[in-house]
C-alpha positions in Angstrom: 68.3 101.9 -82.0 70.5 104.3 -80.1 70.5 107.9 -81.1 73.0 109.1 -83.8 75.0 112.2 -83.0 75.4 114.5 -86.0 79.0 115.5 -85.9 80.4 117.2 -89.0 83.9 118.5 -89.7 84.1 122.3 -89.5 84.3 124.4 -92.6 82.5 124.2 -96.0 83.7 122.0 -98.9 82.2 122.7 -102.3 84.9 121.4 -104.6 83.8 117.8 -104.2 80.4 116.4 -104.8 77.8 116.4 -102.1 78.2 112.7 -101.3 82.0 112.9 -101.6 81.9 115.6 -98.9 80.3 113.2 -96.4 81.1 114.0 -92.9 81.3 117.8 -93.6 79.3 120.9 -94.4 78.4 121.5 -98.0 76.6 124.9 -98.0 76.0 127.9 -95.8 75.5 131.6 -95.6 76.3 134.2 -93.0 77.7 131.7 -90.6 81.1 131.1 -89.1 82.7 128.3 -87.0 83.6 128.7 -83.4 85.4 125.8 -81.7 84.3 123.7 -84.6 80.6 124.5 -84.4 78.7 126.6 -86.8 77.0 129.8 -85.7 75.3 132.8 -87.2 77.6 135.8 -87.8 77.1 139.1 -85.9 74.8 141.8 -87.2 75.6 145.4 -88.2 74.5 148.9 -87.5 74.8 152.2 -89.5 77.9 154.1 -88.3 77.3 157.4 -90.2 74.2 159.5 -90.5 75.3 160.9 -93.9 75.0 158.9 -97.1 78.0 159.0 -99.4 77.9 159.4 -103.2 79.1 156.7 -105.6 80.7 153.3 -104.7 83.1 153.1 -101.8 86.6 152.0 -102.9 88.8 152.7 -99.9 88.3 153.2 -96.2 91.3 154.3 -94.1 91.1 154.8 -90.3 93.6 156.8 -88.3 93.9 158.9 -85.2 95.2 162.4 -84.7 97.8 163.4 -82.1 95.0 164.6 -79.9 93.2 161.3 -80.1 90.5 162.2 -82.6 89.5 159.2 -84.7 89.2 160.0 -88.4 88.6 157.9 -91.5 89.3 158.7 -95.1 86.6 157.4 -97.4 87.2 157.3 -101.2 84.3 156.6 -103.5 84.1 156.5 -107.3 82.7 160.1 -107.1 84.0 161.8 -104.0 86.6 161.9 -101.2 85.3 162.2 -97.6 86.6 162.6 -94.1 84.5 160.7 -91.5 84.5 162.3 -88.0 82.1 160.7 -85.6 78.9 160.0 -87.5 79.4 162.8 -90.0 80.9 162.7 -93.5 82.7 165.8 -94.7 83.3 166.3 -98.4 86.9 167.1 -99.1 86.9 166.2 -102.8 89.6 168.2 -104.6 88.7 170.9 -107.2 89.6 170.5 -110.8 88.8 174.0 -112.0 87.1 177.2 -110.8 85.3 179.6 -113.2 84.5 183.1 -112.0 83.3 186.5 -113.3 82.5 186.8 -117.0 82.8 183.1 -117.7 79.8 182.5 -115.5 77.8 185.7 -115.9 74.0 185.0 -116.0 74.8 181.4 -116.9 71.5 179.9 -115.5 68.4 179.2 -117.7 65.2 177.9 -116.0 62.2 176.1 -117.4 58.7 176.9 -116.3 57.4 174.6 -113.5 60.7 172.7 -113.3 63.6 172.5 -110.9 66.0 171.6 -113.7 68.4 174.4 -114.6 70.6 174.6 -117.7 74.1 176.0 -117.0 76.2 177.6 -119.8 79.9 177.6 -119.2 82.2 177.4 -122.2 84.8 174.6 -121.9 83.6 173.5 -118.5 85.4 170.1 -118.8 82.9 168.2 -116.8 81.5 164.7 -117.5 78.2 163.2 -116.7 77.9 162.7 -112.9 80.6 165.2 -112.0 79.9 167.7 -109.2 80.0 171.5 -109.1 79.5 174.0 -106.3 78.0 177.5 -107.1 78.4 180.6 -104.9 77.5 184.2 -105.4 74.5 183.4 -107.6 71.3 185.5 -107.4 67.7 184.3 -107.9 66.5 183.5 -111.4 63.1 182.5 -112.7 61.8 181.8 -109.3 64.7 179.6 -108.2 66.2 181.3 -105.2 69.8 182.1 -104.5 69.9 179.6 -101.7 68.6 176.9 -104.0 71.3 177.8 -106.6 74.3 178.2 -104.3 74.7 174.5 -103.5 76.7 171.4 -104.6 75.1 169.7 -107.6 75.6 166.5 -109.6 76.0 167.4 -113.3 74.0 166.0 -116.2 76.2 166.5 -119.3 74.7 168.2 -122.3 77.7 169.3 -124.4 81.2 170.8 -124.0 79.8 174.2 -123.1 76.6 173.3 -121.1 75.1 171.0 -118.6 72.1 170.8 -116.3 71.5 170.6 -112.6 68.5 169.6 -110.5 67.6 172.2 -107.8 65.2 171.9 -104.9 63.1 174.7 -106.3 60.5 175.0 -109.0 60.8 177.8 -111.6 57.9 180.2 -111.9 59.0 181.4 -115.3 61.4 180.6 -118.1 64.4 183.0 -117.6 68.1 183.4 -118.0 70.2 185.1 -115.2 71.9 184.5 -111.9 74.1 187.6 -111.8 77.7 188.5 -112.5 79.4 187.4 -109.4 79.0 183.7 -109.8 81.7 181.2 -108.9 81.5 177.7 -110.3 83.9 175.3 -108.5 84.2 172.0 -110.4 85.4 168.9 -108.5 87.7 166.4 -110.1 86.1 164.2 -112.7 84.3 161.2 -111.2 85.5 157.7 -112.0 83.5 154.7 -113.3 81.7 152.4 -110.8 82.4 149.3 -112.9 85.0 148.3 -115.4 84.3 148.5 -119.1 86.2 147.2 -122.1 86.6 148.7 -125.6 85.3 151.4 -127.7 82.3 149.3 -128.6 78.7 150.4 -129.0 76.9 150.6 -125.7 79.8 151.0 -123.4 79.3 154.7 -122.7 76.6 156.9 -121.2 73.4 157.2 -123.3 73.5 160.4 -125.4 77.2 161.1 -124.9 78.2 160.7 -128.6 76.7 161.0 -132.1 74.3 158.2 -133.0 76.2 155.3 -134.5 79.6 156.5 -133.4 82.0 154.6 -131.1 82.2 155.0 -127.4 84.4 157.7 -125.9 85.6 155.3 -123.3 89.1 154.0 -123.7 89.9 150.3 -124.1 89.8 148.4 -120.8 88.5 151.2 -118.6 89.2 150.2 -115.0 87.5 151.2 -111.7 89.0 154.3 -110.2 90.5 153.2 -106.9 92.2 155.3 -104.3 95.0 154.7 -101.7 95.4 156.6 -98.5 97.8 157.2 -95.6 98.1 159.8 -92.9 100.9 162.2 -92.4 100.6 163.1 -88.7 97.1 164.5 -88.5 96.7 165.0 -92.2 95.5 162.7 -95.0 97.5 161.9 -98.2 95.8 160.0 -101.0 96.0 159.4 -104.7 93.6 158.2 -107.4 94.7 155.2 -109.3 94.7 154.9 -113.1 97.7 157.2 -113.2 96.2 159.9 -111.0 98.0 162.7 -109.0 98.7 162.8 -105.2 96.5 165.0 -103.0 96.9 166.4 -99.5 94.2 167.3 -96.9 95.2 169.6 -94.0 93.4 168.6 -90.8 94.2 171.9 -89.1 92.4 173.9 -91.8 89.1 172.3 -90.8 86.5 169.9 -92.2 85.2 172.5 -94.6 88.4 172.7 -96.6 89.1 170.6 -99.6 92.2 168.5 -100.4 94.7 170.0 -102.7 97.5 168.7 -105.0 100.5 167.7 -103.0 102.6 169.5 -105.7 100.9 172.8 -104.7 102.3 172.7 -101.1 105.1 175.1 -100.2 108.4 173.5 -100.9 107.0 170.8 -103.1 109.4 169.6 -105.8 109.2 166.9 -108.4 106.1 165.2 -107.0 105.1 162.4 -109.4 102.4 163.7 -111.7 100.9 160.3 -112.2 100.7 157.5 -109.6 99.0 154.2 -109.1 99.4 153.8 -105.3 100.9 155.7 -102.4 101.7 154.9 -98.8 104.4 155.6 -96.2 107.1 153.0 -95.7 108.0 152.2 -92.0 111.2 154.4 -92.6 108.9 157.4 -93.1 109.4 157.7 -96.9 106.3 158.3 -98.9 106.3 155.7 -101.6 104.8 155.9 -105.1 104.3 152.6 -106.8 103.9 152.8 -110.6 104.5 156.4 -111.3 106.0 159.1 -113.5 109.8 159.1 -113.9 111.9 161.8 -112.3 112.6 164.4 -115.0 114.0 167.8 -114.9 114.1 170.1 -117.9 115.8 173.4 -117.2 116.2 176.7 -119.0 119.4 178.8 -119.1 120.0 181.3 -116.4 117.5 184.1 -116.6 118.3 187.7 -115.7 117.0 189.3 -112.4 116.7 193.0 -111.7 115.9 193.0 -108.0 115.1 190.6 -105.1 113.4 192.2 -102.1 111.9 191.1 -98.9 109.9 192.5 -96.0 112.1 192.7 -92.9 111.7 189.5 -90.7 109.7 187.8 -93.5 110.7 184.7 -95.5 108.9 185.7 -98.7 111.1 187.0 -101.5 109.8 189.1 -104.4 111.7 188.7 -107.6 111.5 191.3 -110.4 112.8 190.0 -113.8 114.4 191.9 -116.5 111.9 190.7 -119.1 108.6 188.9 -119.0 109.2 185.6 -117.3 106.3 183.6 -118.8 106.0 181.5 -115.6 102.9 180.2 -113.9 102.0 179.8 -110.2 103.2 176.4 -109.1 106.3 176.4 -111.4 109.7 175.6 -109.9 112.9 177.7 -110.1 116.4 177.3 -108.9 117.9 180.5 -107.5 121.7 180.8 -107.8 124.4 183.4 -107.2 122.4 185.4 -104.7 123.7 187.1 -101.5 122.7 186.7 -98.7 122.6 182.9 -99.1 119.1 182.7 -97.7 117.8 183.4 -101.2 119.5 180.4 -102.7 117.8 177.1 -103.5 114.9 175.3 -105.3 111.5 176.9 -104.8 107.9 176.7 -106.0 106.7 180.2 -107.0 103.6 182.3 -107.0 103.2 184.6 -110.0 102.2 188.2 -109.1 102.6 189.8 -112.5 104.3 189.3 -115.9 107.6 190.4 -114.5 107.4 189.4 -110.8 107.0 186.3 -108.7 107.4 185.4 -105.1 108.8 182.3 -103.2 109.1 181.4 -99.6 112.7 180.9 -98.2 113.7 178.6 -95.4 114.9 181.5 -93.3 114.5 185.3 -93.3 117.5 187.1 -94.7 119.0 190.2 -93.1 118.6 192.4 -96.2 117.4 192.6 -99.7 119.6 190.6 -102.1 122.9 192.5 -102.5 123.8 190.2 -105.4 120.7 189.1 -107.4 122.3 186.3 -109.5 120.1 184.4 -111.9 117.2 182.0 -111.8 116.6 178.8 -113.8 113.1 177.5 -114.6 112.8 173.7 -113.8 110.1 171.7 -115.4 109.5 168.4 -113.4 106.3 167.5 -115.3 107.8 165.8 -118.3 108.5 162.4 -116.7 107.0 159.4 -118.6 104.7 157.1 -116.6 106.5 153.8 -115.8 104.2 151.1 -114.4 107.1 149.3 -112.8 108.8 152.3 -111.1 109.0 152.8 -107.4 109.8 156.4 -106.2 110.1 157.8 -102.7 110.1 161.3 -101.2 112.8 162.6 -98.9 113.1 162.1 -95.1 115.1 164.7 -93.3 117.2 163.5 -90.4 116.1 166.4 -88.2 112.5 167.2 -89.2 111.4 163.8 -90.4 109.3 162.9 -93.5 109.1 165.4 -96.3 106.3 164.0 -98.4 106.3 167.0 -100.7 110.0 166.7 -101.7 110.8 164.1 -104.4 113.9 165.5 -106.1 116.8 163.1 -105.6 119.9 165.0 -104.3 123.2 164.0 -102.7 122.1 165.7 -99.5 118.7 163.9 -99.2 117.2 160.4 -99.3 114.7 160.8 -102.2 115.2 158.3 -104.9 113.8 155.5 -107.1 114.1 151.9 -108.2 112.5 149.8 -110.9 111.2 146.3 -110.7 112.7 144.1 -113.3 110.1 141.4 -113.8 106.4 141.8 -114.7 104.6 144.4 -116.8 103.0 146.6 -114.0 102.9 147.0 -110.3 99.5 145.9 -109.0 99.8 146.8 -105.3 102.1 147.1 -102.2 101.7 146.5 -98.5 103.7 147.3 -95.4 104.4 144.4 -93.0 106.3 144.4 -89.8 109.5 143.1 -91.5 109.4 144.7 -95.0 107.4 146.4 -97.7 105.9 143.9 -100.2 105.3 144.9 -103.8 103.3 142.7 -106.3 103.3 142.8 -110.0 100.8 140.7 -111.9 103.2 137.7 -111.8 105.8 138.5 -109.1 106.2 139.3 -105.4 109.1 141.6 -104.4 110.4 142.9 -101.1 111.5 146.6 -100.7 113.8 146.8 -97.7 115.1 149.9 -96.1 118.9 150.0 -95.9 119.5 153.3 -94.2 122.5 153.9 -96.5 123.0 156.1 -99.5 121.1 153.5 -101.5 118.1 154.0 -99.1 116.2 150.9 -100.4 116.9 147.7 -102.2 114.5 145.5 -104.2 114.6 141.7 -104.1 112.5 139.2 -106.0 110.7 136.7 -103.6 108.6 134.8 -106.2 108.0 134.9 -109.9 105.3 132.2 -109.8 102.5 134.0 -108.0 99.7 136.3 -109.0 97.3 138.8 -107.3 93.8 139.5 -108.6 93.5 143.2 -107.5 95.2 146.1 -105.6 93.1 145.5 -102.5 93.1 141.7 -102.4 95.9 141.4 -99.8 95.9 141.7 -96.0 98.5 141.0 -93.3 97.5 139.4 -90.0 99.9 138.3 -87.2 102.9 138.7 -89.4 101.5 136.5 -92.2 100.3 138.0 -95.5 97.3 136.5 -97.3 96.1 137.4 -100.8 93.8 136.2 -103.5 95.5 135.4 -106.8 93.9 135.1 -110.2 93.2 131.4 -109.7 94.5 130.6 -106.2 95.0 131.8 -102.7 98.4 132.5 -101.2 100.2 133.3 -98.0 103.6 134.7 -97.2 105.4 134.0 -93.9 109.0 134.3 -95.2 108.1 132.0 -98.0 105.4 132.2 -100.6 103.0 129.3 -100.3 99.8 128.3 -102.1 96.9 128.2 -99.5 94.8 125.0 -99.9 91.2 125.9 -100.3 88.2 123.5 -100.6 86.2 126.3 -102.2 88.7 127.1 -104.9 86.6 126.0 -107.9 83.4 127.4 -106.4 84.9 130.9 -106.0 86.9 131.2 -109.2 84.3 129.7 -111.5 81.8 132.3 -110.1 83.9 135.5 -109.8 83.4 138.2 -112.3 86.9 138.6 -113.7 86.1 141.9 -115.5 85.5 143.4 -112.0 88.5 141.7 -110.4 89.9 145.0 -109.2 86.9 145.3 -106.8 88.1 142.4 -104.7 88.7 143.7 -101.2 90.5 141.8 -98.4 90.2 142.4 -94.7 90.7 140.7 -91.4 88.4 140.0 -88.4 90.9 139.2 -85.7 88.3 138.5 -83.1 87.3 135.4 -85.0 90.7 134.6 -86.6 89.4 135.3 -90.1 90.6 136.7 -93.3 87.8 137.7 -95.6 87.6 138.5 -99.3 84.6 140.3 -100.8 84.2 139.8 -104.5 81.8 140.2 -107.4 79.9 137.2 -108.6 79.6 136.4 -112.4 76.1 137.9 -112.7 76.9 141.1 -110.8 78.9 144.3 -111.3 79.5 145.0 -107.6 80.8 143.0 -104.7 78.0 140.7 -103.4 79.8 137.6 -102.1 82.6 136.7 -99.7 84.9 133.9 -98.9 86.6 133.5 -95.4 89.7 131.7 -94.3 89.9 130.9 -90.6 93.7 130.8 -90.1 93.5 129.3 -86.6 91.4 126.3 -87.6 92.6 126.3 -91.2 89.0 126.0 -92.5 87.0 127.9 -95.2 83.4 129.2 -95.5 81.5 131.6 -97.6 78.3 133.6 -98.1 76.5 136.5 -99.7 77.0 140.0 -98.4 77.4 143.3 -100.3 80.5 145.1 -99.0 83.0 147.1 -101.0 85.5 148.0 -98.3 86.4 146.7 -94.9 88.6 147.8 -91.9 89.2 145.6 -88.9 88.4 146.7 -85.4 91.2 148.6 -83.7 90.8 152.3 -83.4 87.1 151.6 -83.9 85.4 149.2 -81.5 83.9 147.2 -84.4 85.1 146.4 -87.9 83.9 149.0 -90.4 82.6 148.2 -93.8 80.6 150.1 -96.5 78.0 149.6 -99.1 75.1 151.4 -100.7 76.0 154.8 -99.4 76.6 154.0 -95.7 79.4 152.9 -93.4 78.5 150.1 -91.1 79.7 148.8 -87.7 80.1 145.1 -88.3 79.7 142.4 -85.6 77.4 144.8 -83.7 74.0 143.4 -82.7 72.3 140.4 -84.4 70.3 142.1 -87.1 70.6 144.1 -90.3 70.7 147.6 -89.0 69.1 150.1 -91.4 69.7 153.8 -91.9 68.2 156.3 -89.4 64.4 156.1 -89.3 64.1 152.6 -90.8 63.4 149.4 -88.8 66.1 146.7 -88.6 65.7 143.7 -90.8 66.4 140.1 -89.9 69.5 138.4 -91.3 68.9 135.1 -93.1 71.6 132.6 -92.2 71.9 128.8 -92.7 74.2 125.8 -92.6 73.6 122.6 -94.5 75.5 119.4 -94.3 76.7 117.1 -97.0 74.8 113.8 -97.4 75.1 111.0 -94.9 74.3 107.4 -95.6 74.3 103.9 -93.9 75.7 100.7 -95.2 77.6 102.6 -98.0 74.2 103.7 -99.3 72.8 100.2 -99.9 70.1 100.3 -97.3 67.3 102.9 -96.8 67.1 104.5 -93.4 64.1 105.9 -91.6 64.6 109.0 -89.5 61.8 109.4 -86.9 62.9 112.0 -84.5 65.4 114.8 -84.0 66.7 116.1 -80.7 68.2 119.5 -81.6 71.0 121.2 -79.7 70.9 124.9 -80.5 72.2 127.6 -78.2 70.5 131.0 -78.4 72.4 132.7 -75.6 73.5 135.7 -77.6 70.0 136.5 -79.0 68.2 139.7 -78.3 66.4 139.2 -74.9 63.5 141.3 -76.2 62.8 138.8 -79.1 61.8 135.2 -79.4 64.6 133.6 -81.4 64.0 130.6 -83.5 65.5 128.4 -86.2 64.1 126.1 -88.7 65.4 122.6 -89.0 64.9 120.4 -92.0 66.0 116.9 -93.0 66.6 116.3 -96.8 66.6 112.7 -98.0 67.3 111.1 -101.4 67.2 107.5 -102.8 70.4 108.1 -104.9 73.1 110.7 -104.8 71.9 112.1 -108.2 68.2 112.0 -107.4 66.1 115.0 -106.3 65.7 115.5 -102.6 62.6 115.7 -100.6 62.5 117.8 -97.5 60.8 116.9 -94.3 59.1 119.9 -92.7 59.5 118.6 -89.2 55.8 118.8 -88.8 56.0 122.4 -90.1 57.1 123.5 -86.6 60.3 125.6 -86.3 62.6 124.9 -83.5 61.7 127.6 -81.1 63.0 128.6 -77.8 61.5 131.3 -75.6 64.0 133.6 -74.1 63.6 133.6 -70.4 65.4 136.3 -68.4 66.1 135.3 -64.8 68.7 137.3 -62.9 70.3 138.1 -66.3 70.8 134.5 -67.2 69.2 133.1 -70.4 68.0 129.6 -69.9 69.1 126.7 -72.2 66.5 125.0 -74.4 66.3 121.6 -76.0 63.3 119.8 -77.6 62.5 116.8 -79.6 60.9 117.0 -83.0 59.0 114.1 -84.6 59.3 113.6 -88.3 59.3 110.9 -90.9 62.0 110.9 -93.5 63.1 107.8 -95.5 66.0 107.5 -98.0 69.5 106.2 -98.6 71.1 109.5 -97.9 70.1 112.3 -95.6 71.4 115.9 -95.0 70.7 118.2 -92.2 70.0 122.0 -92.3 69.5 124.7 -89.7 68.3 128.2 -90.9 67.1 131.4 -89.3 65.4 134.5 -90.6 63.8 136.1 -87.6 64.6 139.4 -85.8 66.8 139.1 -82.7 68.0 135.6 -83.4 71.6 134.6 -82.8 72.4 130.8 -82.6 75.1 128.3 -82.4 74.6 124.7 -83.3 75.7 122.0 -81.0 75.4 118.2 -81.2 72.0 117.5 -82.7 70.9 113.8 -82.5 68.8 111.8 -84.9 66.7 108.7 -84.1 67.3 106.6 -87.2 67.1 102.9 -88.1 67.8 100.7 -91.2 64.7 100.3 -93.3 65.4 97.7 -96.0 66.8 97.9 -99.5 63.7 98.5 -101.6 62.6 102.0 -102.5 
């Protein structure tokens, strides 16, 4: 009989039975389709020499004005800036203890590197980080070994332990009187947890038999990032504050609260997500309401300045009771340079300073009064959208959030839904999702600044990072479907719908991370399967060919190529260059590992499955052009046959010989290879599979042919 060409429809279909998917592909891993033919995906290499702590939850790439490529990396434990192959820790500080609070706070144990630290009311939790400086040697642990950054093991509210690189030669207490303990912000959980139930907290954190200290429905701590010129702005979700990192201050400096910057006013104390709108306004989605509680005018004795300097020193008539970082409104002063709203620095019980916009010509000739303004009392509203000011002359003012007639700061509230899940800038508008609606936030450029409009109240989104925009079309994963928006909201047909949503771990839905791979016309979603607590699988939509495929790959974040030559992704402590090479590149010093990839067809039968067929020979068509020339690439081919659709399959080993092609390098051209494989496989249905698991192998499947013939009706 003539040879039968195996031609299958591109994409994978798992929502029908194997036999009902006849003519297509039924299973695969780490493959994609190019021009309708399956091929192994590209490999990856490690992009950073440093290993990060925790689980990566956000990766944001940007470029400075001078062309330096940077990336902000947020994990469940820390915040980093990536520059080149180096990660710099810029995690903000929560508290700093000095002097008597830390005097001789270290206690060593003989023959151990574990040191107990006594600091009353330290406020740290298990897994938090602290940096010591100014400590002296104690018990054989050197000062160099103590003056480091450590992960904390919680003991109680007044003590914790650290693991040093030394070994104590005696049991002792000490460390000196000049110790500084700088505590980083509390870490967030790597996975979600529900309830106060037994077993949901860290072992040993509570009294035996007592409930967990975890709140009900504890979610993953996510982060959202954007750049302000060369600098990085980010927030921590779960009603966290907004932080600012100054690039000009260097990589050894930490991020600080945005509210601590000079001129900062009414910055939301709690925020779920931040980013800049195309208009330049810094947006806060789900945040604290604007609130201003003011005192009566307070009496001032004097206001002085240093000639040519913008810093004013205020002496009050009585103790002011203010704290550094508080806000005051100065009124009635002459010259007018002293007037306005300012954030203060307390210098004594009766003095404070603030920085004016311009230097006055003299000390205040009329001192006027001051009013204390408290902007911290705003109630968190999960449906509130606020934005900072944009000055017509100087541009964005991300630190200034007080709405005034003379500025463009303001707020709006979404009317449907219970909370904002996420937002995204597109070329035309800013999109904002609640758990059940999609809204558009459009810049007006008038006194109203923005307007909100409902686009759909029949959609959903599974998590804050489950959306991506490609070529002016927005794609996202809902709670039970896939969607796209191109001016209209549409359900995206998916032949893997049941396979994905029956497998996804809904308790870790906030981990879903969407990205694009424009080189291959792909939108990709990484998600956590039912039996896991971290992302370990992906599903891909090829928007050019309108096909789907899936696989297994542990990635928690993804950024498409652009500023970086390759897509960037992260997992297990490292950032990777994706689509680079053909193998699994390991950290420095470790050998690369092969990537296992395969594609398997649905069943094919003859005579509607009435007759048996005998397959005697296969003529494979496999292209290895992109393989590593220094290796010998190979794939394994197998034919699976069955008597009935519901019966077990038997697999032909093709004589136990893999399809192998020697790579021949002649004038830089890799030769083409074909071969015939003799086999004997008999059944009513047959499926075809190509797999590879060898170093240096990259393949694309072409038109394989089978030599088959009818072989009767009896089994």
